[in-house]
C-alpha positions, 0 to 999 in steps of 0.5 A: 475481518480477516487479512491475507498477508502475501509473502514472497521470497524476499518479503521482509515487512510481513511481520510488521504488517501482521502486527499492525493488523492483529496487535495494533487493530485487533483483526485476524490475519494469516501469511499466505505464500506466494504460490497460494491460488485461492484468497477467497476466504480472506476479506482483505489483501496486503502486499508488504514491502521487502525485496521480492526475488531480490528485486532482480530485473525491476522491483516487483517485475518478477513477483507480478508473475507469482500464482497468487497474483492472479488471485490478488487481481480477482480479489481486486475485481471483486471490490475487496481492499487491496493495499501494497506498501513500498515493494507491494506498491511496486508489485501493483504497478508491475501488475497493471493494478495501478497506473505508472512505474517506479524508478531509482531514487533521483539521488541514487541513494536508499532513503530510511527515515521517517517523513511527513506525508500529506493526506490529499484524499480522505474519502476512501476505504483506506483514509476515511479516519484522516482529515484531508490536508492532515500531515502525517509522520510516516517511515519510508525505506526504499532506494527504488521509490521514484514514482513516475507516469507520463503527463497525460497519466498525471493528469488523469490521476488528478482529474479522477481524484486518485492520488491519496498521499503526497510527500510533504517535502521533495524526497526521491524525485517522484512526479508531483511528489506522489507517495500513494495512488488508488485505482479507479474503483477506490479499493486498491492503494499503493504506497511507499511509506510504511503505515504498518511500522507507525501504529505504536508510539513506542516507534515514534508515531501512531499515524499509521494505525488509522489506515488500517482502522479505515479499512476495517470500519469500512468493511464492518460498515458494509458487512453489518448485520441487522436484525 
């Protein structure tokens, strides 16, 4: 499986994402600059964390206009897995690929530590290697991770079973402690915690590795060649 790691001016977690896919999981990956307009050669798309365009205006608000985002939308429409982490999640929200918006953390402080993360939905292409209700230890690093949506949107997220991760404890003011959501089609996931920083015991947790393994397993099952 080959992943595109999209790099925007200001991305700083692209190397972590590349390492998680290639070294930890053993798949292929390629850095793709934000001016690229053709992602057809890739099987999955990864939008890493960082501070795209310096987070001016709002986090992700300028990156949504990058040329590559039209191709990301096309990949999503084609059913390819699209994962946005931290700033990548913010970009997915700004581009309309996921519902809701992101605000400054409730206490206006940058939060950088490992937190308990609850798996609320384990039957997705991103979470099939987890158990529903399982608690993971995954790092967060954000100043604008306070997920917001209207009461109507929240009810829709619940009814359509689109809430994939929640914080195990109140963290940043996010509505319903939401840490990650998926689109209705089930192939676009946005999450604030960093699974790519939790793929080796050396960093304190390997709980993020299974997210990438879930993507690969689903892709292989779909594209398996039988005689």
